[in-house]
N, C-alpha and C positions, 0 to 999 in steps of 0.2 A: 353125197344123197344129198337130193331138197330137200327141202322141213319139211312136205307136202308129200316127201316118201315115205319117211318114216314110218316106223307102224308107234318106234315110242316118243316123243324128242329125249332131248341128252339131256334138259334139267330134268325126267323124271328118270334116271340113272344110274346107275349104285356098279363103279368099277372094280371090282377086284384081282387086285395082282403081287407074283410075286417075284419077280426079278426085276431088275433094266433093261429090261425090255420093253418093259410097259407101257417106259416114262411120255412114248411119246403119245401113247394112252394116255395113262391123266394130262397129260397142259391139254386133249381137248378136252376132253368129259371137265375138267373144272371149271376150263376157259370160259366153256356152257353153260351154269352154270351143275350138272349130274354132282357127285357126291365121289369122294377115292377112298380107297381100300388097302392100302399094301400089309401082305399076311411074311413071316420069315419064319422058323425056324430056330430055335430056344437054342436049340442044340448045337452045330460047338458052339460055346458060353459068341465069338465075337462076327457072328452068324452072319449076324443083322448085316454087317461094317456091308458087304459085298450087295445091298439089297441098294 
């Protein structure tokens, strides 16, 4: 999608995700000036290793 077709520029986006399938979106949003946040459940204790 071209920049002029976007309602919100990527640099103004916050992307919140919870899994490995979100990594490509993380890359694009970070690369273009947006902010990303990865979330995970704290139980079981090693669950964060899967994200």
